[in-house]
C-alpha positions in Angstrom: -30.0 -12.0 -10.6 -28.9 -13.0 -7.1 -25.5 -13.9 -8.4 -25.0 -10.4 -9.8 -26.1 -8.9 -6.5 -23.7 -11.1 -4.6 -20.8 -10.1 -6.9 -21.7 -6.4 -6.7 -21.8 -6.6 -2.8 -18.4 -8.3 -2.8 -16.9 -5.7 -5.1 -18.5 -2.9 -3.1 -17.0 -4.1 0.2 -13.5 -4.8 -1.2 -12.0 -1.4 -0.3 -13.3 -1.8 3.2 -11.7 -5.2 3.5 -8.4 -3.8 2.1 -8.5 -0.9 4.6 -9.1 -3.3 7.5 -6.2 -5.5 6.3 -3.9 -2.5 6.1 -4.9 -1.4 9.6 -4.1 -4.8 10.9 -0.7 -4.9 9.2 0.0 -1.4 10.4 -0.9 -2.3 14.0 1.4 -5.3 13.9 4.3 -3.2 12.4 3.9 -0.4 15.0 3.9 -2.9 17.9 7.0 -4.7 16.5 8.7 -1.3 16.1 8.0 -0.4 19.7 9.5 -3.7 20.8 12.8 -2.8 19.1 15.6 -0.8 20.8 15.3 3.0 20.9 17.6 3.4 17.8 14.9 1.8 15.6 12.0 3.6 17.2 9.2 4.8 14.9 8.4 8.5 14.5 5.5 9.8 16.7 3.2 10.3 13.8 3.3 6.6 12.8 1.6 5.5 16.1 -1.7 6.9 14.8 -1.6 5.1 11.4 -3.5 2.0 12.5 -6.2 4.1 14.2 -6.6 6.3 11.1 -6.9 3.2 8.9 -9.5 1.7 11.2 -11.6 4.9 11.0 -11.2 4.9 7.2 -12.4 1.3 7.0 -15.4 2.2 9.2 -16.3 5.2 7.0 -16.0 3.1 3.9 -18.1 0.4 5.4 -20.9 2.8 6.4 -20.9 4.5 3.0 -21.0 1.2 1.2 -23.8 -0.1 3.5 -25.9 3.0 2.9 -25.4 2.8 -0.8 -26.4 -0.9 -1.0 -29.3 -0.3 1.3 -30.5 2.5 -0.9 -30.1 0.4 -4.0 -32.2 -2.4 -2.5 -35.0 0.1 -1.4 -35.3 1.9 -4.8 -34.9 0.7 -8.3 -33.0 3.9 -9.3 -29.6 2.4 -8.6 -30.0 -1.0 -10.2 -29.6 -2.1 -13.8 -32.0 -4.5 -15.5 -29.4 -7.2 -15.1 -29.4 -6.6 -11.3 -26.0 -4.9 -11.1 -25.3 -1.6 -9.4 -25.2 1.6 -11.5 -22.2 3.8 -11.1 -22.3 7.6 -10.7 -24.0 9.9 -13.2 -21.7 11.2 -15.9 -22.4 13.5 -18.8 -23.1 11.6 -22.0 -24.0 12.4 -25.6 -26.2 15.4 -26.0 -25.6 16.6 -22.4 -27.8 13.9 -20.7 -26.6 12.4 -17.5 -26.0 8.6 -17.9 -24.9 5.8 -15.6 -22.9 2.8 -16.4 -23.7 -0.6 -14.9 -20.8 -2.0 -13.0 -21.8 -5.6 -13.8 -22.6 -5.6 -17.5 -21.2 -2.3 -18.7 -24.4 -1.0 -20.3 -25.1 2.7 -20.2 -28.5 3.9 -18.9 -30.2 7.2 -18.1 -31.3 7.2 -14.5 -34.9 6.0 -14.1 -37.2 8.7 -12.9 -35.1 11.5 -14.4 -35.5 13.3 -17.7 
């Protein structure tokens, strides 16, 4: 069960890592563009791109941390295999169902009718 949790955590934080990598690359690109002559200067709006990507990465990290913390506190967000359940979606007969992101099983949320 621990292996599933580790894999779920790695998949959950992947967008945060991608946003941080993009912010790092954008900051390098902006600093290199500033070092070039005036004819190759970047537009004024591009100077804020690394900061915006850092804020996005922070927001994604906080949201992911809150969701994983909530999954550990309650059993409502965990499948029997130990994987995280996705968002509720309408299923057959109008019931709301969740799909496990690790094994792909479809479940009704526990504690709900």
